[in-house]
Backbone as XML, in Angstrom:
<?xml version="1.0"?>
<chain id="A" units="angstrom">
  <residue number="1" name="UNK">
    <atom name="N" x="-4.148" y="3.252" z="2.499"/>
    <atom name="CA" x="-5.201" y="2.298" z="2.912"/>
    <atom name="C" x="-4.549" y="1.000" z="3.234"/>
  </residue>
  <residue number="2" name="UNK">
    <atom name="N" x="-3.488" y="0.612" z="2.533"/>
    <atom name="CA" x="-2.954" y="-0.723" z="2.758"/>
    <atom name="C" x="-2.575" y="-1.053" z="4.184"/>
  </residue>
  <residue number="3" name="UNK">
    <atom name="N" x="-1.942" y="-0.056" z="4.841"/>
    <atom name="CA" x="-1.465" y="-0.325" z="6.248"/>
    <atom name="C" x="-2.626" y="-0.454" z="7.182"/>
  </residue>
  <residue number="4" name="UNK">
    <atom name="N" x="-3.781" y="0.204" z="6.798"/>
    <atom name="CA" x="-4.990" y="0.068" z="7.617"/>
    <atom name="C" x="-5.599" y="-1.323" z="7.479"/>
  </residue>
  <residue number="5" name="UNK">
    <atom name="N" x="-5.678" y="-1.837" z="6.235"/>
    <atom name="CA" x="-6.274" y="-3.094" z="5.917"/>
    <atom name="C" x="-5.539" y="-4.187" z="6.702"/>
  </residue>
  <residue number="6" name="UNK">
    <atom name="N" x="-4.258" y="-4.064" z="6.815"/>
    <atom name="CA" x="-3.494" y="-5.118" z="7.544"/>
    <atom name="C" x="-3.671" y="-5.241" z="9.018"/>
  </residue>
  <residue number="7" name="UNK">
    <atom name="N" x="-4.424" y="-4.237" z="9.529"/>
    <atom name="CA" x="-4.611" y="-4.160" z="11.024"/>
    <atom name="C" x="-6.080" y="-4.050" z="11.354"/>
  </residue>
  <residue number="8" name="UNK">
    <atom name="N" x="-6.875" y="-4.907" z="10.706"/>
    <atom name="CA" x="-8.345" y="-4.838" z="10.937"/>
    <atom name="C" x="-9.069" y="-6.130" z="10.497"/>
  </residue>
  <residue number="9" name="UNK">
    <atom name="N" x="-10.314" y="-6.212" z="10.966"/>
    <atom name="CA" x="-11.148" y="-7.309" z="10.422"/>
    <atom name="C" x="-11.829" y="-6.903" z="9.059"/>
  </residue>
  <residue number="10" name="UNK">
    <atom name="N" x="-12.210" y="-7.880" z="8.277"/>
    <atom name="CA" x="-12.924" y="-7.612" z="7.051"/>
    <atom name="C" x="-14.163" y="-6.884" z="7.262"/>
  </residue>
  <residue number="11" name="UNK">
    <atom name="N" x="-14.982" y="-7.317" z="8.273"/>
    <atom name="CA" x="-16.330" y="-6.691" z="8.512"/>
    <atom name="C" x="-16.158" y="-5.217" z="8.794"/>
  </residue>
  <residue number="12" name="UNK">
    <atom name="N" x="-15.072" y="-4.814" z="9.422"/>
    <atom name="CA" x="-14.869" y="-3.420" z="9.811"/>
    <atom name="C" x="-14.677" y="-2.557" z="8.520"/>
  </residue>
  <residue number="13" name="UNK">
    <atom name="N" x="-13.960" y="-3.229" z="7.568"/>
    <atom name="CA" x="-13.791" y="-2.403" z="6.253"/>
    <atom name="C" x="-15.150" y="-2.090" z="5.643"/>
  </residue>
  <residue number="14" name="UNK">
    <atom name="N" x="-16.050" y="-2.938" z="5.588"/>
    <atom name="CA" x="-17.347" y="-2.719" z="4.966"/>
    <atom name="C" x="-18.153" y="-1.685" z="5.672"/>
  </residue>
  <residue number="15" name="UNK">
    <atom name="N" x="-18.029" y="-1.692" z="7.027"/>
    <atom name="CA" x="-18.711" y="-0.642" z="7.875"/>
    <atom name="C" x="-18.095" y="0.717" z="7.570"/>
  </residue>
  <residue number="16" name="UNK">
    <atom name="N" x="-16.749" y="0.761" z="7.455"/>
    <atom name="CA" x="-16.115" y="2.090" z="7.141"/>
    <atom name="C" x="-16.398" y="2.514" z="5.735"/>
  </residue>
  <residue number="17" name="UNK">
    <atom name="N" x="-16.519" y="1.599" z="4.817"/>
    <atom name="CA" x="-16.863" y="1.942" z="3.403"/>
    <atom name="C" x="-18.239" y="2.581" z="3.401"/>
  </residue>
  <residue number="18" name="UNK">
    <atom name="N" x="-19.198" y="2.045" z="4.122"/>
    <atom name="CA" x="-20.550" y="2.642" z="4.224"/>
    <atom name="C" x="-20.518" y="4.060" z="4.751"/>
  </residue>
  <residue number="19" name="UNK">
    <atom name="N" x="-19.676" y="4.303" z="5.810"/>
    <atom name="CA" x="-19.555" y="5.684" z="6.371"/>
    <atom name="C" x="-19.020" y="6.631" z="5.296"/>
  </residue>
  <residue number="20" name="UNK">
    <atom name="N" x="-17.995" y="6.217" z="4.616"/>
    <atom name="CA" x="-17.322" y="7.007" z="3.563"/>
    <atom name="C" x="-18.376" y="7.281" z="2.455"/>
  </residue>
  <residue number="21" name="UNK">
    <atom name="N" x="-19.075" y="6.306" z="2.013"/>
    <atom name="CA" x="-20.041" y="6.459" z="0.961"/>
    <atom name="C" x="-21.240" y="7.370" z="1.331"/>
  </residue>
  <residue number="22" name="UNK">
    <atom name="N" x="-21.489" y="7.465" z="2.662"/>
    <atom name="CA" x="-22.578" y="8.344" z="3.141"/>
    <atom name="C" x="-22.112" y="9.650" z="3.396"/>
  </residue>
  <residue number="23" name="UNK">
    <atom name="N" x="-20.814" y="10.068" z="3.020"/>
    <atom name="CA" x="-20.229" y="11.355" z="3.175"/>
    <atom name="C" x="-20.255" y="11.875" z="4.553"/>
  </residue>
  <residue number="24" name="UNK">
    <atom name="N" x="-19.963" y="11.025" z="5.537"/>
    <atom name="CA" x="-19.943" y="11.422" z="6.973"/>
    <atom name="C" x="-18.493" y="11.850" z="7.404"/>
  </residue>
  <residue number="25" name="UNK">
    <atom name="N" x="-17.534" y="11.750" z="6.520"/>
    <atom name="CA" x="-16.160" y="12.052" z="6.861"/>
    <atom name="C" x="-15.862" y="13.528" z="6.462"/>
  </residue>
  <residue number="26" name="UNK">
    <atom name="N" x="-15.342" y="14.262" z="7.384"/>
    <atom name="CA" x="-14.902" y="15.647" z="7.094"/>
    <atom name="C" x="-13.395" y="15.666" z="7.295"/>
  </residue>
  <residue number="27" name="UNK">
    <atom name="N" x="-12.703" y="15.748" z="6.151"/>
    <atom name="CA" x="-11.217" y="15.857" z="6.265"/>
    <atom name="C" x="-10.878" y="17.303" z="6.628"/>
  </residue>
  <residue number="28" name="UNK">
    <atom name="N" x="-10.400" y="17.463" z="7.840"/>
    <atom name="CA" x="-10.193" y="18.907" z="8.230"/>
    <atom name="C" x="-8.702" y="19.240" z="8.335"/>
  </residue>
  <residue number="29" name="UNK">
    <atom name="N" x="-7.831" y="18.410" z="8.119"/>
    <atom name="CA" x="-6.414" y="18.708" z="8.024"/>
    <atom name="C" x="-5.749" y="17.629" z="7.109"/>
  </residue>
  <residue number="30" name="UNK">
    <atom name="N" x="-5.374" y="18.090" z="5.907"/>
    <atom name="CA" x="-4.749" y="17.218" z="4.956"/>
    <atom name="C" x="-3.302" y="17.560" z="4.878"/>
  </residue>
  <residue number="31" name="UNK">
    <atom name="N" x="-2.450" y="16.479" z="5.022"/>
    <atom name="CA" x="-0.991" y="16.726" z="4.937"/>
    <atom name="C" x="-0.433" y="15.744" z="3.885"/>
  </residue>
  <residue number="32" name="UNK">
    <atom name="N" x="0.856" y="15.933" z="3.535"/>
    <atom name="CA" x="1.466" y="15.038" z="2.512"/>
    <atom name="C" x="1.579" y="13.633" z="3.113"/>
  </residue>
  <residue number="33" name="UNK">
    <atom name="N" x="1.713" y="13.564" z="4.417"/>
    <atom name="CA" x="1.957" y="12.239" z="5.062"/>
    <atom name="C" x="0.735" y="11.727" z="5.811"/>
  </residue>
  <residue number="34" name="UNK">
    <atom name="N" x="-0.459" y="12.303" z="5.651"/>
    <atom name="CA" x="-1.639" y="11.804" z="6.326"/>
    <atom name="C" x="-2.741" y="12.878" z="6.460"/>
  </residue>
  <residue number="35" name="UNK">
    <atom name="N" x="-3.624" y="12.675" z="7.394"/>
    <atom name="CA" x="-4.761" y="13.629" z="7.527"/>
    <atom name="C" x="-5.366" y="13.444" z="8.938"/>
  </residue>
  <residue number="36" name="UNK">
    <atom name="N" x="-6.205" y="14.371" z="9.254"/>
    <atom name="CA" x="-7.028" y="14.330" z="10.436"/>
    <atom name="C" x="-8.480" y="14.506" z="9.996"/>
  </residue>
  <residue number="37" name="UNK">
    <atom name="N" x="-9.450" y="13.908" z="10.640"/>
    <atom name="CA" x="-10.851" y="14.042" z="10.207"/>
    <atom name="C" x="-11.752" y="13.984" z="11.393"/>
  </residue>
  <residue number="38" name="UNK">
    <atom name="N" x="-12.955" y="14.343" z="11.146"/>
    <atom name="CA" x="-14.096" y="14.175" z="12.137"/>
    <atom name="C" x="-15.143" y="13.328" z="11.351"/>
  </residue>
  <residue number="39" name="UNK">
    <atom name="N" x="-15.584" y="12.302" z="12.018"/>
    <atom name="CA" x="-16.656" y="11.456" z="11.572"/>
    <atom name="C" x="-17.916" y="11.883" z="12.146"/>
  </residue>
  <residue number="40" name="UNK">
    <atom name="N" x="-18.868" y="12.367" z="11.328"/>
    <atom name="CA" x="-20.220" y="12.911" z="11.776"/>
    <atom name="C" x="-21.131" y="11.716" z="11.933"/>
  </residue>
  <residue number="41" name="UNK">
    <atom name="N" x="-21.933" y="11.736" z="12.956"/>
    <atom name="CA" x="-22.962" y="10.705" z="13.166"/>
    <atom name="C" x="-23.677" y="10.951" z="14.462"/>
  </residue>
  <residue number="42" name="UNK">
    <atom name="N" x="-24.191" y="9.937" z="15.108"/>
    <atom name="CA" x="-24.782" y="10.046" z="16.425"/>
    <atom name="C" x="-23.840" y="10.680" z="17.457"/>
  </residue>
  <residue number="43" name="UNK">
    <atom name="N" x="-22.559" y="10.314" z="17.351"/>
    <atom name="CA" x="-21.431" y="10.854" z="18.006"/>
    <atom name="C" x="-20.454" y="11.298" z="16.983"/>
  </residue>
  <residue number="44" name="UNK">
    <atom name="N" x="-19.686" y="12.385" z="17.277"/>
    <atom name="CA" x="-18.606" y="12.701" z="16.381"/>
    <atom name="C" x="-17.316" y="12.061" z="16.868"/>
  </residue>
  <residue number="45" name="UNK">
    <atom name="N" x="-16.505" y="11.535" z="15.949"/>
    <atom name="CA" x="-15.272" y="10.883" z="16.353"/>
    <atom name="C" x="-14.115" y="11.563" z="15.581"/>
  </residue>
  <residue number="46" name="UNK">
    <atom name="N" x="-13.059" y="11.885" z="16.340"/>
    <atom name="CA" x="-11.831" y="12.369" z="15.721"/>
    <atom name="C" x="-10.848" y="11.270" z="15.316"/>
  </residue>
  <residue number="47" name="UNK">
    <atom name="N" x="-10.335" y="11.368" z="14.147"/>
    <atom name="CA" x="-9.403" y="10.421" z="13.594"/>
    <atom name="C" x="-8.073" y="11.084" z="13.114"/>
  </residue>
  <residue number="48" name="UNK">
    <atom name="N" x="-7.001" y="10.427" z="13.328"/>
    <atom name="CA" x="-5.737" y="10.917" z="12.774"/>
    <atom name="C" x="-5.030" y="9.762" z="12.143"/>
  </residue>
  <residue number="49" name="UNK">
    <atom name="N" x="-4.481" y="9.893" z="10.964"/>
    <atom name="CA" x="-3.741" y="8.821" z="10.403"/>
    <atom name="C" x="-2.635" y="9.360" z="9.424"/>
  </residue>
  <residue number="50" name="UNK">
    <atom name="N" x="-1.612" y="8.503" z="9.293"/>
    <atom name="CA" x="-0.572" y="8.949" z="8.383"/>
    <atom name="C" x="0.676" y="8.186" z="8.680"/>
  </residue>
  <residue number="51" name="UNK">
    <atom name="N" x="1.844" y="8.872" z="8.407"/>
    <atom name="CA" x="3.168" y="8.230" z="8.625"/>
    <atom name="C" x="4.038" y="9.147" z="9.375"/>
  </residue>
  <residue number="52" name="UNK">
    <atom name="N" x="4.904" y="8.576" z="10.282"/>
    <atom name="CA" x="5.819" y="9.443" z="10.950"/>
    <atom name="C" x="6.952" y="9.853" z="10.019"/>
  </residue>
  <residue number="53" name="UNK">
    <atom name="N" x="7.871" y="10.715" z="10.519"/>
    <atom name="CA" x="8.917" y="11.187" z="9.651"/>
    <atom name="C" x="9.803" y="10.091" z="9.149"/>
  </residue>
  <residue number="54" name="UNK">
    <atom name="N" x="9.893" y="8.982" z="9.900"/>
    <atom name="CA" x="10.757" y="7.862" z="9.443"/>
    <atom name="C" x="9.951" y="6.753" z="8.688"/>
  </residue>
  <residue number="55" name="UNK">
    <atom name="N" x="8.688" y="7.121" z="8.376"/>
    <atom name="CA" x="7.862" y="6.216" z="7.561"/>
    <atom name="C" x="7.023" y="5.139" z="8.230"/>
  </residue>
  <residue number="56" name="UNK">
    <atom name="N" x="7.000" y="5.285" z="9.543"/>
    <atom name="CA" x="6.153" y="4.267" z="10.306"/>
    <atom name="C" x="4.691" y="4.679" z="10.275"/>
  </residue>
  <residue number="57" name="UNK">
    <atom name="N" x="3.796" y="3.802" z="9.829"/>
    <atom name="CA" x="2.406" y="4.128" z="9.781"/>
    <atom name="C" x="1.761" y="4.263" z="11.194"/>
  </residue>
  <residue number="58" name="UNK">
    <atom name="N" x="0.838" y="5.161" z="11.340"/>
    <atom name="CA" x="0.106" y="5.283" z="12.580"/>
    <atom name="C" x="-1.334" y="5.694" z="12.288"/>
  </residue>
  <residue number="59" name="UNK">
    <atom name="N" x="-2.234" y="5.368" z="13.185"/>
    <atom name="CA" x="-3.632" y="5.794" z="13.157"/>
    <atom name="C" x="-4.165" y="5.810" z="14.530"/>
  </residue>
  <residue number="60" name="UNK">
    <atom name="N" x="-5.152" y="6.697" z="14.745"/>
    <atom name="CA" x="-5.721" y="6.852" z="16.080"/>
    <atom name="C" x="-7.207" y="7.317" z="15.915"/>
  </residue>
  <residue number="61" name="UNK">
    <atom name="N" x="-8.036" y="6.794" z="16.809"/>
    <atom name="CA" x="-9.452" y="7.236" z="16.902"/>
    <atom name="C" x="-9.886" y="7.290" z="18.326"/>
  </residue>
  <residue number="62" name="UNK">
    <atom name="N" x="-10.829" y="8.098" z="18.663"/>
    <atom name="CA" x="-11.262" y="8.299" z="20.017"/>
    <atom name="C" x="-12.414" y="7.339" z="20.396"/>
  </residue>
  <residue number="63" name="UNK">
    <atom name="N" x="-12.825" y="6.441" z="19.459"/>
    <atom name="CA" x="-13.955" y="5.580" z="19.787"/>
    <atom name="C" x="-13.514" y="4.421" z="20.677"/>
  </residue>
  <residue number="64" name="UNK">
    <atom name="N" x="-14.535" y="3.833" z="21.348"/>
    <atom name="CA" x="-14.336" y="2.768" z="22.321"/>
    <atom name="C" x="-13.770" y="1.457" z="21.622"/>
  </residue>
  <residue number="65" name="UNK">
    <atom name="N" x="-14.248" y="1.135" z="20.459"/>
    <atom name="CA" x="-13.842" y="-0.042" z="19.704"/>
    <atom name="C" x="-12.371" y="-0.036" z="19.527"/>
  </residue>
  <residue number="66" name="UNK">
    <atom name="N" x="-11.826" y="1.064" z="19.078"/>
    <atom name="CA" x="-10.384" y="1.229" z="18.852"/>
    <atom name="C" x="-9.509" y="0.833" z="20.066"/>
  </residue>
  <residue number="67" name="UNK">
    <atom name="N" x="-9.918" y="1.293" z="21.224"/>
    <atom name="CA" x="-9.165" y="0.973" z="22.462"/>
    <atom name="C" x="-9.546" y="-0.390" z="22.999"/>
  </residue>
  <residue number="68" name="UNK">
    <atom name="N" x="-10.755" y="-0.846" z="22.887"/>
    <atom name="CA" x="-11.103" y="-2.226" z="23.312"/>
    <atom name="C" x="-10.504" y="-3.260" z="22.500"/>
  </residue>
  <residue number="69" name="UNK">
    <atom name="N" x="-10.287" y="-3.059" z="21.190"/>
    <atom name="CA" x="-9.697" y="-4.119" z="20.367"/>
    <atom name="C" x="-8.138" y="-3.882" z="20.244"/>
  </residue>
  <residue number="70" name="UNK">
    <atom name="N" x="-7.573" y="-3.317" z="21.202"/>
    <atom name="CA" x="-6.157" y="-3.105" z="21.358"/>
    <atom name="C" x="-5.533" y="-2.468" z="20.033"/>
  </residue>
  <residue number="71" name="UNK">
    <atom name="N" x="-6.179" y="-1.347" z="19.724"/>
    <atom name="CA" x="-5.760" y="-0.426" z="18.637"/>
    <atom name="C" x="-5.716" y="-1.102" z="17.243"/>
  </residue>
  <residue number="72" name="UNK">
    <atom name="N" x="-6.685" y="-1.963" z="16.953"/>
    <atom name="CA" x="-7.001" y="-2.401" z="15.616"/>
    <atom name="C" x="-7.785" y="-1.270" z="14.931"/>
  </residue>
  <residue number="73" name="UNK">
    <atom name="N" x="-7.667" y="-1.121" z="13.678"/>
    <atom name="CA" x="-8.423" y="-0.116" z="12.926"/>
    <atom name="C" x="-9.917" y="-0.260" z="13.144"/>
  </residue>
  <residue number="74" name="UNK">
    <atom name="N" x="-10.610" y="0.775" z="13.397"/>
    <atom name="CA" x="-12.070" y="0.834" z="13.539"/>
    <atom name="C" x="-12.692" y="1.326" z="12.197"/>
  </residue>
  <residue number="75" name="UNK">
    <atom name="N" x="-13.989" y="1.264" z="12.155"/>
    <atom name="CA" x="-14.687" y="1.808" z="11.010"/>
    <atom name="C" x="-14.451" y="3.280" z="10.690"/>
  </residue>
  <residue number="76" name="UNK">
    <atom name="N" x="-14.130" y="4.037" z="11.706"/>
    <atom name="CA" x="-13.917" y="5.416" z="11.545"/>
    <atom name="C" x="-12.554" y="5.718" z="10.884"/>
  </residue>
  <residue number="77" name="UNK">
    <atom name="N" x="-11.555" y="4.906" z="11.284"/>
    <atom name="CA" x="-10.220" y="4.955" z="10.642"/>
    <atom name="C" x="-10.368" y="4.498" z="9.210"/>
  </residue>
  <residue number="78" name="UNK">
    <atom name="N" x="-11.074" y="3.434" z="8.931"/>
    <atom name="CA" x="-11.257" y="2.931" z="7.584"/>
    <atom name="C" x="-11.861" y="4.036" z="6.694"/>
  </residue>
  <residue number="79" name="UNK">
    <atom name="N" x="-12.951" y="4.630" z="7.224"/>
    <atom name="CA" x="-13.676" y="5.651" z="6.443"/>
    <atom name="C" x="-12.751" y="6.816" z="6.134"/>
  </residue>
  <residue number="80" name="UNK">
    <atom name="N" x="-11.907" y="7.230" z="7.105"/>
    <atom name="CA" x="-11.005" y="8.367" z="6.915"/>
    <atom name="C" x="-9.946" y="7.966" z="5.861"/>
  </residue>
  <residue number="81" name="UNK">
    <atom name="N" x="-9.438" y="6.773" z="6.005"/>
    <atom name="CA" x="-8.339" y="6.354" z="5.057"/>
    <atom name="C" x="-8.935" y="6.337" z="3.640"/>
  </residue>
  <residue number="82" name="UNK">
    <atom name="N" x="-10.184" y="5.828" z="3.442"/>
    <atom name="CA" x="-10.735" y="5.772" z="2.110"/>
    <atom name="C" x="-10.950" y="7.185" z="1.509"/>
  </residue>
  <residue number="83" name="UNK">
    <atom name="N" x="-11.446" y="8.066" z="2.411"/>
    <atom name="CA" x="-11.635" y="9.523" z="1.946"/>
    <atom name="C" x="-10.285" y="10.185" z="1.666"/>
  </residue>
  <residue number="84" name="UNK">
    <atom name="N" x="-9.278" y="9.938" z="2.424"/>
    <atom name="CA" x="-7.976" y="10.505" z="2.176"/>
    <atom name="C" x="-7.459" y="9.962" z="0.869"/>
  </residue>
  <residue number="85" name="UNK">
    <atom name="N" x="-7.579" y="8.689" z="0.607"/>
    <atom name="CA" x="-7.132" y="8.080" z="-0.668"/>
    <atom name="C" x="-7.971" y="8.667" z="-1.851"/>
  </residue>
  <residue number="86" name="UNK">
    <atom name="N" x="-9.305" y="8.778" z="-1.686"/>
    <atom name="CA" x="-10.130" y="9.401" z="-2.737"/>
    <atom name="C" x="-9.708" y="10.864" z="-3.004"/>
  </residue>
  <residue number="87" name="UNK">
    <atom name="N" x="-9.342" y="11.544" z="-2.020"/>
    <atom name="CA" x="-8.920" y="12.922" z="-2.170"/>
    <atom name="C" x="-7.651" y="12.995" z="-3.082"/>
  </residue>
  <residue number="88" name="UNK">
    <atom name="N" x="-6.873" y="11.970" z="-2.958"/>
    <atom name="CA" x="-5.601" y="11.899" z="-3.732"/>
    <atom name="C" x="-5.795" y="11.003" z="-5.083"/>
  </residue>
  <residue number="89" name="UNK">
    <atom name="N" x="-6.978" y="10.819" z="-5.416"/>
    <atom name="CA" x="-7.428" y="10.088" z="-6.597"/>
    <atom name="C" x="-6.817" y="8.650" z="-6.603"/>
  </residue>
  <residue number="90" name="UNK">
    <atom name="N" x="-6.821" y="7.974" z="-5.441"/>
    <atom name="CA" x="-6.408" y="6.614" z="-5.299"/>
    <atom name="C" x="-7.740" y="5.759" z="-5.179"/>
  </residue>
  <residue number="91" name="UNK">
    <atom name="N" x="-7.907" y="4.780" z="-6.041"/>
    <atom name="CA" x="-9.210" y="4.020" z="-5.974"/>
    <atom name="C" x="-9.314" y="3.227" z="-4.685"/>
  </residue>
  <residue number="92" name="UNK">
    <atom name="N" x="-10.542" y="2.906" z="-4.318"/>
    <atom name="CA" x="-10.782" y="2.049" z="-3.181"/>
    <atom name="C" x="-10.245" y="0.669" z="-3.486"/>
  </residue>
  <residue number="93" name="UNK">
    <atom name="N" x="-9.800" y="-0.095" z="-2.455"/>
    <atom name="CA" x="-9.386" y="-1.489" z="-2.722"/>
    <atom name="C" x="-10.537" y="-2.334" z="-3.234"/>
  </residue>
  <residue number="94" name="UNK">
    <atom name="N" x="-10.224" y="-3.260" z="-4.093"/>
    <atom name="CA" x="-11.280" y="-4.206" z="-4.551"/>
    <atom name="C" x="-11.447" y="-5.353" z="-3.463"/>
  </residue>
  <residue number="95" name="UNK">
    <atom name="N" x="-12.495" y="-6.113" z="-3.624"/>
    <atom name="CA" x="-12.763" y="-7.135" z="-2.681"/>
    <atom name="C" x="-11.621" y="-8.204" z="-2.471"/>
  </residue>
  <residue number="96" name="UNK">
    <atom name="N" x="-10.963" y="-8.484" z="-3.540"/>
    <atom name="CA" x="-9.822" y="-9.400" z="-3.409"/>
    <atom name="C" x="-8.715" y="-8.820" z="-2.519"/>
  </residue>
  <residue number="97" name="UNK">
    <atom name="N" x="-8.470" y="-7.594" z="-2.722"/>
    <atom name="CA" x="-7.425" y="-6.930" z="-1.832"/>
    <atom name="C" x="-7.876" y="-6.937" z="-0.336"/>
  </residue>
  <residue number="98" name="UNK">
    <atom name="N" x="-9.098" y="-6.628" z="-0.134"/>
    <atom name="CA" x="-9.702" y="-6.601" z="1.200"/>
    <atom name="C" x="-9.587" y="-7.973" z="1.852"/>
  </residue>
  <residue number="99" name="UNK">
    <atom name="N" x="-10.042" y="-9.048" z="1.105"/>
    <atom name="CA" x="-10.013" y="-10.328" z="1.620"/>
    <atom name="C" x="-8.555" y="-10.841" z="1.925"/>
  </residue>
  <residue number="100" name="UNK">
    <atom name="N" x="-7.647" y="-10.512" z="1.078"/>
    <atom name="CA" x="-6.230" y="-10.991" z="1.200"/>
    <atom name="C" x="-5.467" y="-10.156" z="2.223"/>
  </residue>
  <residue number="101" name="UNK">
    <atom name="N" x="-5.836" y="-8.925" z="2.481"/>
    <atom name="CA" x="-5.045" y="-8.073" z="3.319"/>
    <atom name="C" x="-5.574" y="-8.047" z="4.773"/>
  </residue>
  <residue number="102" name="UNK">
    <atom name="N" x="-6.821" y="-8.331" z="4.963"/>
    <atom name="CA" x="-7.381" y="-8.240" z="6.406"/>
    <atom name="C" x="-7.073" y="-9.577" z="7.018"/>
  </residue>
  <residue number="103" name="UNK">
    <atom name="N" x="-5.980" y="-9.686" z="7.649"/>
    <atom name="CA" x="-5.510" y="-10.872" z="8.231"/>
    <atom name="C" x="-5.898" y="-11.048" z="9.708"/>
  </residue>
  <residue number="104" name="UNK">
    <atom name="N" x="-6.238" y="-9.975" z="10.344"/>
    <atom name="CA" x="-6.515" y="-9.967" z="11.721"/>
    <atom name="C" x="-7.933" y="-10.514" z="12.003"/>
  </residue>
  <residue number="105" name="UNK">
    <atom name="N" x="-8.107" y="-11.395" z="12.897"/>
    <atom name="CA" x="-9.417" y="-11.885" z="13.254"/>
    <atom name="C" x="-9.660" y="-11.722" z="14.786"/>
  </residue>
  <residue number="106" name="UNK">
    <atom name="N" x="-10.707" y="-11.189" z="15.133"/>
    <atom name="CA" x="-11.011" y="-10.994" z="16.539"/>
    <atom name="C" x="-11.854" y="-12.109" z="16.955"/>
  </residue>
  <residue number="107" name="UNK">
    <atom name="N" x="-11.504" y="-12.794" z="18.106"/>
    <atom name="CA" x="-12.242" y="-13.852" z="18.612"/>
    <atom name="C" x="-13.587" y="-13.457" z="19.096"/>
  </residue>
  <residue number="108" name="UNK">
    <atom name="N" x="-14.645" y="-14.170" z="18.916"/>
    <atom name="CA" x="-15.949" y="-13.804" z="19.368"/>
    <atom name="C" x="-15.956" y="-13.776" z="20.935"/>
  </residue>
  <residue number="109" name="UNK">
    <atom name="N" x="-16.839" y="-12.933" z="21.534"/>
    <atom name="CA" x="-16.836" y="-12.918" z="22.962"/>
    <atom name="C" x="-17.201" y="-14.270" z="23.584"/>
  </residue>
  <residue number="110" name="UNK">
    <atom name="N" x="-16.665" y="-14.591" z="24.692"/>
    <atom name="CA" x="-16.970" y="-15.792" z="25.438"/>
    <atom name="C" x="-18.289" y="-15.656" z="26.200"/>
  </residue>
  <residue number="111" name="UNK">
    <atom name="N" x="-19.094" y="-16.728" z="26.218"/>
    <atom name="CA" x="-20.314" y="-16.671" z="26.988"/>
    <atom name="C" x="-19.930" y="-16.622" z="28.457"/>
  </residue>
  <residue number="112" name="UNK">
    <atom name="N" x="-20.669" y="-15.809" z="29.214"/>
    <atom name="CA" x="-20.517" y="-15.855" z="30.614"/>
    <atom name="C" x="-21.334" y="-16.891" z="31.261"/>
  </residue>
  <residue number="113" name="UNK">
    <atom name="N" x="-20.705" y="-17.638" z="32.123"/>
    <atom name="CA" x="-21.420" y="-18.741" z="32.800"/>
    <atom name="C" x="-21.774" y="-18.320" z="34.275"/>
  </residue>
  <residue number="114" name="UNK">
    <atom name="N" x="-22.932" y="-18.697" z="34.669"/>
    <atom name="CA" x="-23.331" y="-18.242" z="36.057"/>
    <atom name="C" x="-22.455" y="-18.948" z="37.119"/>
  </residue>
</chain>
């Protein structure tokens, strides 16, 4: 979860936490170095996360947010990471960890002028 926290906004963490707590994550492939999942909802989203053979972290989601925000972690990735950690009996991060780790801030959209 730590590498996901370092690549996201704080608000996204809490949206992902809500998805995880609502049991909308189906871990469909669990590996020693990561997992793949489907997030159930209005649309289903595929997520993959883990580490490469040389230990480089990676995550991927098919949602628009992930691609529009230049591959920052989305709520689907957060929910998957939380469920993967819970599967391995790793507790959720506390608020202090979330606040200190989420260093990325996305600028608000600019107003369009006529």
